[in-house]
A tleap script that builds the chain and sets N, CA, C and O, in Angstrom:
source leaprc.protein.ff14SB
mol = sequence {
  NVAL TRP GLY GLY MET THR GLU ARG GLU ARG
  ARG ALA ILE LEU ARG LYS ARG PRO ASN VAL
  THR SER TRP ARG ASP LEU LEU GLU THR ALA
  MET VAL GLU HIE HIE ALA GLY VAL ARG THR
  SER ALA ALA GLN CALA
}
set mol.1.N position { 19.366 -13.578 -1.433 }
set mol.1.CA position { 18.932 -13.846 -2.962 }
set mol.1.C position { 18.081 -15.028 -3.135 }
set mol.1.O position { 17.115 -15.037 -3.899 }
set mol.2.N position { 18.489 -16.134 -2.338 }
set mol.2.CA position { 17.828 -17.392 -2.635 }
set mol.2.C position { 16.760 -17.734 -1.685 }
set mol.2.O position { 16.488 -18.922 -1.515 }
set mol.3.N position { 16.094 -16.767 -1.014 }
set mol.3.CA position { 15.078 -17.199 -0.034 }
set mol.3.C position { 13.791 -17.708 -0.871 }
set mol.3.O position { 13.348 -17.178 -1.891 }
set mol.4.N position { 13.330 -18.763 -0.264 }
set mol.4.CA position { 12.202 -19.437 -0.944 }
set mol.4.C position { 12.398 -20.326 -2.018 }
set mol.4.O position { 11.435 -20.872 -2.556 }
set mol.5.N position { 13.680 -20.543 -2.416 }
set mol.5.CA position { 14.004 -21.479 -3.551 }
set mol.5.C position { 14.355 -22.777 -3.060 }
set mol.5.O position { 14.899 -22.932 -1.967 }
set mol.6.N position { 14.051 -23.740 -3.857 }
set mol.6.CA position { 14.779 -25.049 -3.537 }
set mol.6.C position { 16.141 -25.225 -3.975 }
set mol.6.O position { 16.570 -24.387 -4.767 }
set mol.7.N position { 16.958 -26.235 -3.576 }
set mol.7.CA position { 18.316 -26.456 -3.800 }
set mol.7.C position { 18.284 -26.751 -5.296 }
set mol.7.O position { 19.182 -26.258 -5.979 }
set mol.8.N position { 17.372 -27.483 -5.867 }
set mol.8.CA position { 17.345 -27.787 -7.328 }
set mol.8.C position { 16.960 -26.408 -8.194 }
set mol.8.O position { 17.400 -26.291 -9.337 }
set mol.9.N position { 16.252 -25.534 -7.693 }
set mol.9.CA position { 15.952 -24.371 -8.417 }
set mol.9.C position { 17.142 -23.453 -8.366 }
set mol.9.O position { 17.377 -22.792 -9.377 }
set mol.10.N position { 17.985 -23.319 -7.231 }
set mol.10.CA position { 19.196 -22.672 -7.274 }
set mol.10.C position { 20.194 -23.142 -8.189 }
set mol.10.O position { 20.775 -22.369 -8.951 }
set mol.11.N position { 20.420 -24.380 -8.151 }
set mol.11.CA position { 21.587 -24.960 -9.224 }
set mol.11.C position { 21.166 -24.834 -10.481 }
set mol.11.O position { 22.025 -24.637 -11.341 }
set mol.12.N position { 19.797 -24.916 -10.857 }
set mol.12.CA position { 19.376 -24.614 -12.231 }
set mol.12.C position { 19.595 -23.282 -12.638 }
set mol.12.O position { 20.017 -23.113 -13.782 }
set mol.13.N position { 19.372 -22.234 -11.864 }
set mol.13.CA position { 19.694 -20.974 -12.120 }
set mol.13.C position { 21.178 -20.627 -12.363 }
set mol.13.O position { 21.545 -19.899 -13.285 }
set mol.14.N position { 22.062 -21.246 -11.399 }
set mol.14.CA position { 23.345 -21.104 -11.546 }
set mol.14.C position { 23.963 -21.751 -12.880 }
set mol.14.O position { 24.924 -21.212 -13.429 }
set mol.15.N position { 23.447 -22.790 -13.325 }
set mol.15.CA position { 23.720 -23.334 -14.566 }
set mol.15.C position { 23.395 -22.689 -15.754 }
set mol.15.O position { 24.088 -22.799 -16.765 }
set mol.16.N position { 22.330 -21.987 -15.689 }
set mol.16.CA position { 21.743 -21.278 -16.831 }
set mol.16.C position { 22.475 -19.920 -16.982 }
set mol.16.O position { 22.536 -19.380 -18.086 }
set mol.17.N position { 23.088 -19.306 -15.760 }
set mol.17.CA position { 23.793 -18.093 -15.838 }
set mol.17.C position { 25.168 -18.202 -15.220 }
set mol.17.O position { 25.417 -17.538 -14.214 }
set mol.18.N position { 26.118 -19.033 -15.782 }
set mol.18.CA position { 27.533 -19.287 -15.141 }
set mol.18.C position { 28.393 -18.084 -15.082 }
set mol.18.O position { 29.358 -17.999 -14.323 }
set mol.19.N position { 27.980 -17.060 -15.986 }
set mol.19.CA position { 28.758 -15.978 -16.176 }
set mol.19.C position { 28.579 -14.898 -15.148 }
set mol.19.O position { 29.440 -14.020 -15.092 }
set mol.20.N position { 27.568 -14.867 -14.341 }
set mol.20.CA position { 27.210 -14.115 -13.335 }
set mol.20.C position { 28.202 -14.172 -12.105 }
set mol.20.O position { 28.342 -15.186 -11.421 }
set mol.21.N position { 28.831 -13.064 -11.904 }
set mol.21.CA position { 29.767 -13.180 -10.738 }
set mol.21.C position { 29.157 -12.466 -9.498 }
set mol.21.O position { 29.680 -12.681 -8.404 }
set mol.22.N position { 28.137 -11.669 -9.584 }
set mol.22.CA position { 27.518 -10.879 -8.443 }
set mol.22.C position { 26.083 -10.891 -8.767 }
set mol.22.O position { 25.602 -10.052 -9.528 }
set mol.23.N position { 25.318 -11.906 -8.158 }
set mol.23.CA position { 23.866 -11.824 -8.276 }
set mol.23.C position { 23.274 -10.684 -7.711 }
set mol.23.O position { 22.184 -10.275 -8.111 }
set mol.24.N position { 24.015 -10.046 -6.660 }
set mol.24.CA position { 23.399 -8.557 -6.174 }
set mol.24.C position { 23.313 -7.521 -7.174 }
set mol.24.O position { 22.344 -6.794 -7.393 }
set mol.25.N position { 24.618 -7.533 -7.854 }
set mol.25.CA position { 24.721 -6.397 -8.788 }
set mol.25.C position { 23.783 -6.673 -10.053 }
set mol.25.O position { 23.232 -5.736 -10.632 }
set mol.26.N position { 23.653 -7.771 -10.387 }
set mol.26.CA position { 22.672 -8.179 -11.481 }
set mol.26.C position { 21.222 -7.741 -11.198 }
set mol.26.O position { 20.517 -7.135 -12.004 }
set mol.27.N position { 20.882 -8.100 -10.024 }
set mol.27.CA position { 19.464 -7.851 -9.318 }
set mol.27.C position { 19.209 -6.419 -9.284 }
set mol.27.O position { 18.149 -5.918 -9.661 }
set mol.28.N position { 20.104 -5.837 -8.870 }
set mol.28.CA position { 20.222 -4.222 -8.477 }
set mol.28.C position { 20.004 -3.492 -9.845 }
set mol.28.O position { 19.153 -2.608 -9.937 }
set mol.29.N position { 20.776 -3.867 -10.901 }
set mol.29.CA position { 20.694 -3.267 -12.137 }
set mol.29.C position { 19.398 -3.618 -12.906 }
set mol.29.O position { 18.808 -2.767 -13.571 }
set mol.30.N position { 18.974 -4.893 -12.795 }
set mol.30.CA position { 17.599 -5.196 -13.323 }
set mol.30.C position { 16.512 -4.187 -12.607 }
set mol.30.O position { 15.673 -3.589 -13.281 }
set mol.31.N position { 16.601 -4.060 -11.229 }
set mol.31.CA position { 15.602 -3.245 -10.716 }
set mol.31.C position { 15.578 -1.837 -11.054 }
set mol.31.O position { 14.483 -1.311 -11.253 }
set mol.32.N position { 16.701 -1.121 -11.149 }
set mol.32.CA position { 16.918 0.098 -11.624 }
set mol.32.C position { 16.521 0.188 -13.112 }
set mol.32.O position { 15.898 1.204 -13.421 }
set mol.33.N position { 16.752 -0.611 -13.977 }
set mol.33.CA position { 16.290 -0.531 -15.258 }
set mol.33.C position { 14.719 -0.750 -15.477 }
set mol.33.O position { 14.029 -0.173 -16.317 }
set mol.34.N position { 14.307 -1.683 -14.567 }
set mol.34.CA position { 12.637 -1.816 -14.513 }
set mol.34.C position { 12.054 -0.525 -14.089 }
set mol.34.O position { 11.151 0.003 -14.738 }
set mol.35.N position { 12.554 0.000 -13.003 }
set mol.35.CA position { 11.798 1.144 -12.641 }
set mol.35.C position { 12.145 2.406 -13.544 }
set mol.35.O position { 11.399 3.384 -13.480 }
set mol.36.N position { 13.085 2.416 -14.257 }
set mol.36.CA position { 13.312 3.532 -15.232 }
set mol.36.C position { 12.311 3.269 -16.446 }
set mol.36.O position { 11.814 4.207 -17.070 }
set mol.37.N position { 12.065 2.023 -16.722 }
set mol.37.CA position { 11.096 1.644 -17.738 }
set mol.37.C position { 9.624 1.964 -17.335 }
set mol.37.O position { 8.815 2.408 -18.150 }
set mol.38.N position { 9.337 1.722 -16.086 }
set mol.38.CA position { 8.125 1.964 -15.506 }
set mol.38.C position { 7.777 3.488 -15.563 }
set mol.38.O position { 6.721 3.885 -16.056 }
set mol.39.N position { 8.679 4.281 -15.053 }
set mol.39.CA position { 8.525 5.776 -15.182 }
set mol.39.C position { 8.313 6.312 -16.636 }
set mol.39.O position { 7.505 7.217 -16.845 }
set mol.40.N position { 9.002 5.780 -17.573 }
set mol.40.CA position { 8.851 6.204 -18.995 }
set mol.40.C position { 7.566 5.708 -19.411 }
set mol.40.O position { 6.923 6.435 -20.168 }
set mol.41.N position { 7.070 4.606 -19.060 }
set mol.41.CA position { 5.773 4.139 -19.534 }
set mol.41.C position { 4.608 5.034 -18.831 }
set mol.41.O position { 3.627 5.361 -19.499 }
set mol.42.N position { 4.714 5.355 -17.708 }
set mol.42.CA position { 3.754 6.097 -17.021 }
set mol.42.C position { 3.826 7.438 -17.682 }
set mol.42.O position { 2.751 7.954 -17.990 }
set mol.43.N position { 4.934 8.074 -17.943 }
set mol.43.CA position { 4.934 9.361 -18.495 }
set mol.43.C position { 4.279 9.413 -19.877 }
set mol.43.O position { 3.740 10.441 -20.289 }
set mol.44.N position { 4.338 8.308 -20.564 }
set mol.44.CA position { 3.847 8.339 -22.011 }
set mol.44.C position { 2.258 7.976 -21.963 }
set mol.44.O position { 1.566 8.077 -22.976 }
set mol.45.N position { 1.780 7.585 -20.826 }
set mol.45.CA position { 0.148 7.407 -20.755 }
set mol.45.C position { -0.532 8.641 -20.744 }
set mol.45.O position { -1.761 8.668 -20.692 }
savepdb mol mol.pdb
quit
């Protein structure tokens, strides 16, 4: 999850989102929702 980020960037993200217990779950859900939105937008075009 943290590839390419500095320690300062990682700490800042953790401070902004203290309620996240699983970053993997959060990112997987975001990816699924994003792809669902992309498909919906493409179908409307």
